ZAKOLFI-162016 format. One record per atom (N, C-alpha, C, CB): x, y, z; residue in one letter. Coordinates in steps of 0.2 Angstrom, whole numbers, plus 5000, padded with zeros to 4 digits. Glycine has a CB too. Layout:
% residues N
XYZA
...
% end
This chain:
% residues 424
507749565138M
507449635134M
507049665136M
507349625129M
506149615140Y
505649625141Y
505849675150Y
505249545140Y
506349615155H
506549655160H
506949695162H
506649625163H
507249735154R
507849795154R
507049855155R
508649805144R
506749845150R
506149875148R
505749915154R
505849815144R
505449805159L
505349835164L
505649895170L
505249775166L
506349865168A
506849905177A
507049965173A
507749855182A
506849995167A
506850075164A
506050105167A
506850065153A
505350065166N
504950095168N
504950115174N
504450065167N
505350055179Y
505150065188Y
505650105191Y
505249985192Y
506250105187S
506550165187S
506250235185S
507150155183S
506050255182F
505550315181F
505150305184F
505250325175F
504750295189I
504250295191I
504650315197I
503750235191I
505250275201C
505350295206C
505750375206C
505750235208C
506050375202A
506350455200A
505950515200A
506650465194A
505150475198S
504650525198S
504350545203S
504250515195S
504250485208S
504150515213S
504550535221S
503650485215S
505350545218I
505650585223I
505950625219I
505950555228I
505750685220S
506150755219S
506950745218S
506050795225S
507150745225K
508050745227K
508350695224K
508250735234K
508350635217C
508350625215C
508450605206C
508350635219C
508350675207G
508250705198G
508650715195G
508150755196G
509250725197N
509850745192N
510050665193N
510550815194N
510050625195L
510550555196L
509950525191L
510750525206L
509350535191F
508750505188F
509050515179F
507750555191F
509150585177V
509350605171V
509850595169V
509250655169V
510250585175H
510950565170H
511150455167H
511850585179H
510550465171L
510650385170L
510050365161L
510350335179L
509550435162H
509450445155H
509750435150H
509350475154H
510150495151S
510650515146S
511250465143S
510850555150S
511350385149H
511750365149H
511550295146H
511950385155H
511150305145Y
510450215145Y
510550195139Y
509450225146Y
510750195135H
511150145129H
511650125130H
511450165123H
512050125134S
512450105136S
512250005142S
512450185139S
512049965137I
511649925140I
512249895145I
511249865133I
512749895143C
513149825148C
513349855156C
514149795144C
513049925158C
513249935161C
512549965166C
513749965159C
511849965160F
511249975166F
511149955171F
510749965164F
511349875171Q
510949845179Q
511449885185Q
511049725181Q
512149905182V
512649915187V
511849985190V
513649955181V
512050045185Q
511850095185Q
511050085190Q
511850105177Q
510650035188F
510050045192F
510150025196F
509550045192F
510349955200H
510649945206H
510750015210H
511349925206H
511150045208N
511350085213N
510950145212N
512050095214N
510550145208L
509950185209L
509550175213L
509750185204L
509350125215T
508750125220T
509150095225T
508050075218T
509750075227K
509850065231K
510050145236K
510150005230K
510050195232S
510250275235S
509550285240S
510350355228S
508950275230L
508350305233L
508150285239L
507750275230L
508350205240Q
507850175247Q
507250205245Q
508150215256Q
506950155241V
506350165241V
506050095242V
506050195234V
505450085245S
505250025245S
504849975240S
504950025249S
505149895238T
504949885234T
504149855231T
505349855234T
503749835238K
503249855239K
502749895237K
503249855242K
503049985239E
502850025237E
502750025228E
503250075240E
503350025227G
503850045221G
503350005217G
504850015221G
503049955216F
502549915212F
501949915211F
502449875214F
501749955220K
501149965219K
500950025214K
500849965225K
501550075214V
501650145208V
501550115201V
502550185208V
501750065204Y
501750025195Y
501449985191Y
502149985194Y
501449955194R
500549935192R
500149965190R
500149915196R
499850035193K
499350075193K
499450125185K
499350125201K
500150145187C
500350175180C
500850155174C
500550225181C
500850095173F
501250055169F
501050075161F
501049985172F
501550085159M
501350105152M
502350095149M
500950215151M
502050055142P
502950055140P
503150105136P
503149995134P
503450115140V
503950195142V
504450175138V
504250215152V
504750195133S
505550185130S
505950235128S
505550145123S
506450265131F
507050295132F
507450295126F
507450285137F
507250235121Y
507750235116Y
507550225108Y
508050175117Y
507650255104S
507450255097S
506950185095S
508050255093S
506650185088S
506050145086S
507050105083S
505150195080S
507350135081T
508050075078T
508150055082T
508650075076T
508250065088A
508750035093A
508149965096A
509150105101A
507449995094T
506949935099T
507049905093T
506149955102T
507149895087R
507149845085R
507749795082R
506649845081R
508349835083R
508749805085R
508849755092R
509149855084R
508549785094L
508749765102L
508049685104L
508649865108L
507449695101M
506949645101M
507149595093M
506149695100M
507649605092G
507749535088G
507549535079G
507349475093G
507049505075P
507049485071P
506049515071P
507449395072P
506049535065P
504949595066P
504649525068P
504349635053P
504149535067T
503549505072T
503449465065T
502849555077T
502649415066R
502549425059R
502049475053R
502449375059R
501649495062S
501249575059S
501749605055S
500949625065S
502049635059L
502349665055L
502949655049L
502549695059L
502849605048R
503249565042R
502449585035R
503249445045R
502049575038R
501449585033R
501249635032R
501049545035R
501249705039R
501449775035R
501949785033R
501349835038R
502349785033M
503049805028M
502749755021M
503949775032M
502749715019R
502549675014R
501849725010R
502349605018R
501149715014K
500649755011K
501149855009K
499849755017K
501449865014R
501749935012R
502149945005R
502249965017R
502649895001A
503249874997A
502749874993A
503849804999A
502349814993L
501849834987L
501349874984L
501549814986L
501049934989A
500649974988A
501350014984A
500150004994A
501950034988A
502250064985A
502750034976A
502550064991A
502449974976S
502549964969S
502049934964S
503049914968S
501449974966K
500949964963K
500950034958K
500349934966K
500949984949P
500750034943P
500350094944P
500450014938P
500550164946V
500050164944V
499850204934V
499850184949V
499150204933L
498850234927L
498950294924L
498150244928L
499350264918D
499450324909D
499050364910D
499150294900D
498750414912E
498250424907E
498250444898E
497950484911E
498750454900S
498850494892S
498850414889S
499750564891S
498950384890R
499150304886R
498350284886R
499750224894R
498050294891V
497050284891V
496750324886V
496650314899V
496750384884Q
496650434876Q
496950424873Q
496750514874Q
497750414871K
498050374864K
497350314863K
499050334865K
497350284868A
496950204864A
496150254865A
497050094872A
495950274865M
495350314864M
495250334859M
495350364868M
495850374859E
495850434850E
495650384844E
496850454846E
496250304846K
495950254839K
495350214840K
496450204837K
494950244844L
494150204844L
493750254838L
493650224853L
493250234834P
492950244832P
492350284836P
493050194829P
491850344832P
491250334835P
490850304840P
491050324833P
490650274835R
489950214838R
490650154836R
488850194831R
490850144841F
491550084840F
491050024842F
492250104846F
491249964838T
491049884841T
491349834846T
491149854835T
491249794850P
491749764854P
492249724850P
491349714858P
492149724841E
492849714838E
493249744840E
492949724833E
492949804837D
493649884837D
494049874845D
493150014837D
493549864851L
493649864856L
494249834857L
493249864858L
494349774853Y
494449704854Y
495449704853Y
493949654848Y
495349744845N
495749754842N
496249794845N
495549764838N
495849854849V
496349914852V
496749884857V
495849984857V
496549874861M
496549814869M
497049754868M
495549774871M
497049734864S
497549644864S
498249704861S
497049544854S
498249734858V
498649774855V
498949814863V
498249834848V
498649834868E
498949864872E
499149814877E
498449914876E
500049834879E
500149794884E
500049834893E
500949754882E
499849874891D
499749894899D
499049874901D
499949964901D
499349814909P
498449814911P
497949844912P
498349804913P
498349904917L
497849954918L
497550004913L
498149974923L
497949994907V
497350054902V
496950024900V
497550094895V
496949924899C
496649894895C
495949884901C
497149834891C
496349884908L
495449864914L
495149954914L
495749834927L
495550024912E
495250074912E
494650064906E
495650124912E
494950064900L
494650044893L
494150014893L
495050024889L
494049934895F
493649924898F
492949924902F
493749894898F
493149964908N
492750014912N
492450054909N
493050044917N
492750104905W
492550144901W
491850144895W
493250154898W
492150064892A
491650044886A
491150024891A
491949984880A
491149994895S
490449974898S
489950034901S
490649924903S
490050084902T
489650174904T
489450164895T
490550284908T
489950164889Q
489250194887Q
488850184883Q
489350244884Q
488250224880H
487750194876H
487950144874H
487550224871H
487250084874R
487250034868R
487949994868R
487150074862R
488350014872F
488849954871F
488949884873F
489349984873F
489049834875R
489249774877R
489649714876R
488849754877R
489849704879H
490549634878H
490249594879H
491349624883H
490749574872D
490749524871D
491149454872D
490749534867D
491149404871V
491649344874V
492849384872V
491449264866V
492549424865L
493249434865L
493449484872L
493449484857L
493049544871T
493449604875T
493549554883T
492849704876T
493149524884Y
493249484894Y
493649434893Y
492649434900Y
493849434886H
494549354885H
495149384887H
494849324876H
495149464880V
495749484881V
495849534889V
495949514873V
495349554891T
495249584900T
495849534903T
494349584905T
495349474903I
495549434910I
496249424908I
495049374912I
496649384903K
497149384899K
497849414903K
496849424894K
497549494901R
497949544905R
498049554912R
497749594904R
497349544915L
497449564921L
497849514925L
496849564924L
497649434921G
498049364924G
498749394925G
498149294918G
499149394917A
499649414915A
500049474920A
499449424908A
499749484926A
500049554928A
500049524933A
499649624926A
499749474934S
499449444943S
498849494947S
500349444949S
498449544943M
497949574948M
497449524946M
497749654948M
497449484950Y
496849424952Y
496149464956Y
497249364959Y
496249524961K
495649534963K
495149574958K
495649574968K
495749604952E
495049634947E
495149624941E
494949724948E
495449544940M
495249504934M
494549454937M
495949464932M
494649434946D
493649404948D
493349434946D
493349394954D
493349514948D
492849554946D
492649554942D
492749604946D
493049534934I
492849524927I
492649464927I
493349534922I
492649424929V
492549334932V
491849334931V
492849304941V
491649394937N
491149384940N
490549434934N
491149404948N
490649454933Q
490249484925Q
490149434923Q
490549554920Q
490749404919V
490749374914V
490149284915V
491749374912V
490249254923L
489649224924L
489049254926L
489749194927L
489049294925S
488249324929S
487749344922S
488349404934S
488349324917V
487749344910V
488049254906V
488149454903V
487249234904P
487249154905P
487449154899P
486549114906P
487249204892Y
487549194884Y
488149194885Y
487449264879Y
488649234889I
489349254885I
489649194889I
489749334885I
489949194886G
490749124887G
490849074881G
490649064894G
491349034881S
491649004879S
492448974881S
491549034875S
492248904878E
492948874882E
493448904885E
493248834879E
493948914878A
494548964881A
494449034883A
495048974876A
494049054884L
493949084889L
493849044895L
493549114887L
493449034895F
493448964903F
494248944906F
492948854899F
494448924901N
495148894901N
495648944902N
495448854895N
495549004902T
495849054902T
496049084910T
495449084898T
495449054911M
495049094921M
495149044925M
494049124923M
495348974920I
495348914926I
496348924925I
494848814922I
496348934922H
497348924921H
497549004927H
497648954909H
497249054925Y
497649104931Y
497249074938Y
497449224930Y
496649054939F
496449044947F
497148994949F
495549014950F
497148934946I
497748904948I
498448934948I
497748864946I
498548984942K
499349004944K
499249054951K
499749054937K
498649094953A
498749114959A
498349084966A
498449184958A
498449014965K
498248974970K
497548954974K
498648994975K
497148994969K
496549004970K
496248914966K
496249094967K
496248874970L
496048804965L
495248764966L
496748734967L
494948814970I
494048814973I
493948844969I
493848844979I
493948884968R
493948954960R
493948934954R
494649004960R
494548874954A
494648844946A
493748814948A
495648764944A
493948744950V
493548684951V
492748734950V
493848634958V
492748774953N
491948804951N
492048824943N
491648904956N
492348864941I
492448894936I
492348814931I
493148944936I
492748754933F
492548674929F
491848694929F
492748584933F
491448664936K
490648674936K
490448684933K
490348694938K
490248784932H
490048814929H
490048804919H
490448854932H
490748754919M
490848754911M
490048674910M
491948734909M
490148634915Q
489748564913Q
488948594914Q
490048484921Q
488848634919N
488148654918N
487748694914N
488148674921N
488648714909S
488248734905S
487648734897S
488548744905S
487448774895M
486748754888M
487148734883M
486148824884M
487748794885K
488148804876K
488448734875K
488848874876K
488648694870M
489148644868M
489648694870M
489048614861M
489948744866D
490748744864D
490848774873D
491048824857D
490548754877C
490548784885C
490748754888C
490048814887C
490748674886R
491048624889R
491548614889R
490948594889R
491948574896P
492748564896P
492848504891P
493148544903P
493248524889S
493848474882S
494248434885S
494348514878S
494648414882I
495348374886I
495848434886I
495748294881I
495948494883I
496348564886I
496148574894I
496148644880I
495348574897T
495148594900T
495348534910T
494348594895T
495448464905Y
495448414911Y
496248434913Y
495348314909Y
496948444905N
497648454907N
497848514914N
498048474900N
497248554911I
497448634913I
497448614922I
496648714910I
496648554924L
496248534931L
496948494935L
495248464929L
497348454929F
497648404931F
498348424932F
497548354927F
498748474928S
499048494931S
499148554938S
499248514926S
498548594939G
498548624947G
498448584951G
498048664948G
498148534952L
498048454957L
498748464958L
497648374953L
499148414951L
499748374956L
500448444954L
500148274950L
500048514955T
500848564959T
500948604964T
501248634954T
500048574969V
499848614973V
500648594978V
499048594977V
500748554980G
501148544985G
501648514984G
500848534989G
502448494987R
502948444984R
502948404989R
503548474983R
502448404994N
502448354997N
502048284999N
502648385001N
502448235000T
502148184997T
501548165001T
502548124997T
501348205006Y
500848185010Y
500148245006Y
501148205019Y
500348285004I
500248315002I
499848314993I
500548335005I
500248264990S
500048244984S
499548194984S
500648234980S
499848154990Y
499248094991Y
498448104991Y
499248054999Y
498648174994M
497648184997M
497448234988M
497448265009M
497748274985Y
497548274981Y
497348254973Y
497748304981Y
498248204972M
498048124969M
497348104968M
498148064974M
497148074973E
496148064974E
495948114970E
495648084983E
496048164971A
495348194967A
495648194960A
495148284969A
496148194959A
496448184949A
496448114947A
497448204947A
496348064952R
496048014952R
495347994946R
495948024958R
494848044953N
494348024951N
494048084944N
493948024958N
494448134946L
494148194936L
494348144932L
494848284933L
495148114932F
495148054927F
494648014924F
495348024930F
494247974930K
493447934929K
493247984928K
493047874934K
492848014930Q
492448084928Q
492648094919Q
492748174934Q
493548094919M
493148114912M
492948084904M
493448174909M
493148004911I
493247944905I
492547924902I
493647864907I
492047944908N
491147944911N
490948014904N
491047984923N
491248054902D
491048094899D
491248094890D
491348144902D
491548034890G
491448014884G
492248064879G
490548024882G
492848074884I
493448114883I
493948084885I
493448164886I
494248074878E
494848024878E
495548064881E
495048004871E
495847994884P
496448054885P
496948024882P
496648084892P
497448104882D
498048114878D
498648094880D
498248174876D
499348094878V
499748074883V
500148114888V
500048044880V
499648184887F
499748254892F
499348244898F
499448324887F
498748194898S
498348204904S
498548124908S
497548224901S
498748054900L
499148024903L
499748024909L
499248004900L
500248054905N
500848064910N
500648114916N
501748094907N
500248164919Y
499948194922Y
499848114928Y
499448244919Y
499348064926M
499148024931M
499847964932M
498447984927M
500447964928I
500847954930I
501447984934I
500847934925I
501348034934K
501548094937K
501248084946K
501148164933K
500748074944G
500348094950G
500448044955G
499548114948G
500247994953Y
500447914957Y
501047914959Y
500447844953Y
501747934955V
502347914956V
502447974963V
503047914948V
502248034963L
502448064970L
501948054975L
502448134969L
501448014975S
501047984979S
501347934982S
500547964975S
501947884977L
502247824978L
501847804978L
502547794983L
501247794971H
501047754972H
501247704964H
500347774975H
501947674964V
502247674959V
501847614952V
502947654961V
501447544958N
501247514952N
500647544948N
501047444954N
500147604951D
499847614948D
499947654942D
499547634950D
500647674943A
500947714939A
501047664933A
501647754942A
501447624933L
501347584928L
500847534925L
501647554929L
500247544927R
499547514928R
499447564921R
499047524936R
499547644923I
499147664918I
499847694911I
498547734922I
500247664911F
500947654908F
500747604903F
501647624912F
500847534905H
500547484900H
499647494896H
500547404906H
499347524901Q
498847554898Q
499047604891Q
498347584903Q
499047644892M
499347684886M
499347644879M
500047684888M
499547604876G
499547614869G
498847554868G
500447594864G
498947524871A
498247444871A
497747504875A
498547354878A
497547534877V
497047524879V
496747614877V
497047484888V
497247654880Y
496747754875Y
497447764871Y
496647874883Y
497947714866K
497947724859K
498447774858K
497347744856K
498847784863C
499247844863C
499947814867C
498747904867C
500647844862H
501047814867H
501647824869H
501147754866H
501847824873P
502347834881P
502847914879P
503047754882P
502847944877N
503547984878N
504347974883N
503348044879N
504648044882S
505248034887S
504848054893S
505948094886S
504548094895F
504348084901F
504048044906F
504148114902F
503348004898S
503247954904S
503747914908S
502847914902S
504247884901Y
504547864907Y
505547884911Y
504447784905Y
505147954911D
505747994917D
505547974923D
505748084917D
504747994923Y
504247974929Y
504347934932Y
503547964928Y
504447864927L
504547804931L
505047784933L
504347764929L
505247794930I
506247794932I
506247814939I
506847874926I
506047884938H
506347924944H
505747864950H
506048044942H
505447854950G
504847824956G
504947754955G
503947854954G
505447724951L
505647674955L
506447664957L
505447624951L
506547724955C
507347704961C
507347714965C
507947724961C
506847784968A
506547784975A
506447744980A
506147804974A
505647704976Q
505647644979Q
506447564980Q
504947634975Q
506847574977G
507547544977G
507247464971G
507847524986G
506847504968R
506747454964R
507247454956R
506047454962R
507847464956T
508247464952T
508347424944T
508547454956T
508247354946K
508247304939K
507547314934K
508447214941K
506947374937N
506447374934N
506647434930N
505947374938N
506847474935A
507047544932A
507547564926A
507247584937A
508147484925Q
508247484922Q
508147454916Q
508547484924Q
507647424916E
507347404910E
506947444906E
506947354912E
506547464911L
506447544906L
506847594902L
506147584909L
507247604905C
507947654905C
508047604896C
508847644913C
508347564897D
508547524890D
507847524885D
508747424892D
507147524885E
506947514883E
506847574881E
506647484884E
506847644883M
506847694881M
507247714876M
506947724885M
507847684879K
508647704875K
508547684867K
509347634878K
508047624868M
507947574861M
507347624856M
507447474862M
506947654861K
506447694856K
506747754855K
505847704859K
507247764854G
507647844853G
507447904859G
507347874847G
507547874866F
507447934868F
508047944872F
506847944871F
508148004876T
508748014880T
508647994886T
508948064881T
508747984892P
508347984899P
508648054901P
508547904905P
508348084906S
508348164909S
508948164915S
507348184913S
509248214916S
509648204922S
509348204928S
510048244922S
508748194930K
508548194934K
508248094935K
507948254935K
508148084929S
508147994928S
509047984932S
508147964916S
509348004927Y
510247974930Y
510147944934Y
510848004932Y
510048024935N
510548044945N
510148004950N
510448144949N
509347974947S
509147924954S
509147874950S
508347944958S
509247844944L
509547774944L
510347764946L
509447754936L
511047824948V
511647824951V
511647824957V
511947874949V
511347874959N
511047864968N
510647784969N
510247934970N
510347744966A
510047704967A
510447634967A
509447714963A
510847634961F
511547584960F
512047614964F
511847584951F
512147654967A
512647664972A
512547644982A
512647754971A
511847664981L
511647664987L
511347564988L
510947734988L
511247544984G
511147444983G
511747424983G
510747404974G
512547454982G
513047414983G
513147384974G
512947364989G
512747434971E
513247404964E
513547474960E
512647354959E
514047484966V
514447524961V
514647534956V
514747514961V
514947494955E
515347484945E
514547504940E
515747354941E
514047474941N
513447524938N
513447604939N
512847494940N
513547594944A
513247704944A
513847704942A
513047774952A
514447704942V
515147744939V
514847714931V
516247704942V
514547664928E
514447654921E
513747714920E
514347564919E
513547704921Y
512847774921Y
513147824921Y
512447784927Y
513447854927L
513947914928L
514347904921L
514547904935L
514947874917W
515047904911W
514547914906W
515547874908W
513947884906E
513747884899E
513047954902E
513447794896E
513147974907M
512648044908M
513248094904M
512348064919M
513948084903N
514548114901N
514548144894N
515048064902N
514048074891E
514048064887E
513748094881E
513748024888E
513248084887N
512348114886N
512448204885N
511748094894N
513048224887Q
512748284891Q
512148324896Q
512748304887Q
512148254900R
511648274908R
512148314912R
511548194914R
511848334917T
512048364924T
512048314929T
511548444928T
512748314933V
512348274939V
512548324945V
512748184939V
512048304950D
512048354955D
512748304961D
511248364960D
512748354967F
513248354971F
513248294975F
513348424973F
512648294975I
512548264979I
512348174976I
512048294981I
512348174971T
512648104968T
513348094967T
512248084961T
514048134967Y
514448134967Y
514548084974Y
514748184964Y
514448124978R
514548104983R
514448024988R
514348144984R
513648034985T
513547944988T
513947894983T
512647904987T
514247884975V
514647854973V
515147874975V
514647844968V
515447934978V
516247924982V
516147884989V
516548004984V
515447914992D
515647865000D
515347794997D
515147885008D
515047774992E
514947694992E
515647654992E
514647674985E
516047704988I
516547664984I
517347654991I
516847734975I
517147714994C
517647695002C
517447645004C
517447755008C
516647645004R
516647595010R
516547515007R
515847625015R
516647495001Q
516947454997Q
517347444996Q
516847454993Q
517547484991Q
518247484991Q
518747494994Q
518447504988Q
519147534995S
519647594999S
519447664997S
520547604997S
519747685003V
519947765000V
520147794995V
520347795003V
520747764993Q
521347754987Q
520847754981Q
521747674989Q
520347724981D
520247704974D
519547754974D
520047604972D
519247774979A
518847854979A
519347914975A
518747894989A
519947934980V
520347984976V
520547984969V
520847984979V
520747904967C
520747904961C
520147934954C
520747834961C
519447894958F
518947914955F
518848004956F
518347854958F
519148034960L
518848104960L
519448114956L
518848154968L
520248114954K
520348154951K
520448104943K
521048204955K
520048064941E
519648064934E
519148104933E
519447994932E
518648104939L
518148154938L
518848234936L
517448154947L
519048254939Q
519348304936Q
519648314932Q
519348324937Q
520148264929E
520348284922E
520148264916E
520948264920E
519348234917K
518948244912K
518348304913K
518648184910K
518448364917N
518248424920N
517548404918N
518648494915N
517248354923L
516748344925L
516448374933L
516748274925L
516848404935V
516748444943V
517348494944V
516848384951V
516848524946G
517048604945G
517748624951G
516248664948G
517948694952G
518448684959G
518348674964G
518748734961G
517848704963Y
517148694972Y
517048644973Y
516448724972Y
516648614970S
516348544972S
517048504972S
515748504967S
517348524969Y
517848444968Y
518448454975Y
518548444958Y
518548534980K
518648534986K
518148494989K
518748594989K
517448514989R
517148494996R
516948424994R
516348544997R
517148394990L
516948324988L
517548294993L
516948314979L
518248314991V
519148314994V
518748305003V
519748414992V
518648365004Y
518148395010Y
518048325015Y
517348425007Y
517548315012E
517048255014E
517448205013E
516348235010E
517948175010L
518048115010L
518548105015L
518148085003L
518948185018E
519548165022E
519048165028E
520248225022E
518548195031D
518048195034D
517748125038D
517648235030D
517648065032S
517548015033S
517747995037S
517547995030S
517447925038K
517747875045K
517947825043K
517447835050K
517947825034Y
518447785031Y
519047795031Y
518347785026Y
% end
């Protein structure tokens, strides 16, 4: 692409320097879009002009500018995919075009509902039934300019909730700064809402700063509670899906858990499940088992189905199928049903470990409990049946799956194709 543009610029300079060949250059310009024959035309042009290459490139260096004889659409077609800066500009334009417009009539109707000397409670009652975040923000800003009016926790809270739910994080950040600048304004629910939406906006540092502000607050009703810690645990463990990222943030979650215990806040089943999940994601399954066994003995709360599901998945990922099977049996004895993720992990772990019979047994159990089996699980079981038994047994297994309507037509065809292409 670059050489073609260079050739076009060079031909333009050469043709402009020799007036006798102007007609030939115009002819080439009109047929420029015939990309396939461009090089031949350019070769004939330079040969007929008999211009020195050295002199021509001297002129080219002095007069170089990105001259293009084709349209911008053709340019984008020839240049390939758009650059990152172009995609960023296109995204900004799309956001600007899709940005909602303030409805002045709705603002006027909302203002008419307020009494002449309205209180923060009156403003809250109007804003709480208003669904448009722009109208709520306009009401908030308009009320701030009224004489002898001061916002309270309710008006700040409903405004932040409306802006955060609409993903208007820049406007929400401005309101949050107003709250933090007033020492006597604040509540635990208000600060928890701020932390929740900052985590949703992937502004984890901002959420931690709000948490520190809560810790340093002189008002006891603004101090962090178990709900605050659970929101932070959720944010730390959903930053990334990579194991290394989970390992990095799990250290911060572990320190936060220690701080919660030191502050005298007893963890509940949700915070303990967050710790189990974090240890499993960071491949620290033994630490997850330690938290699991401490749930009833130390923290006086019993595990639920999520506690077992996280551990079964983590144990299967490390090939510890025996421990995972014991937990699954214990889970079913307590009346819980394993999730699809736990069943798929068990079936894959048993199949990869060479225990095809156990894998097939859990597969039928999944069907009885109406749990979804993914395609990778089916393929793993079929491959292991081919490896340990025979292709004929795998074909019989596929037919049995089809007769029980466990696989659709598309998945069945894919499994058959995989079976035909296998080395067995």
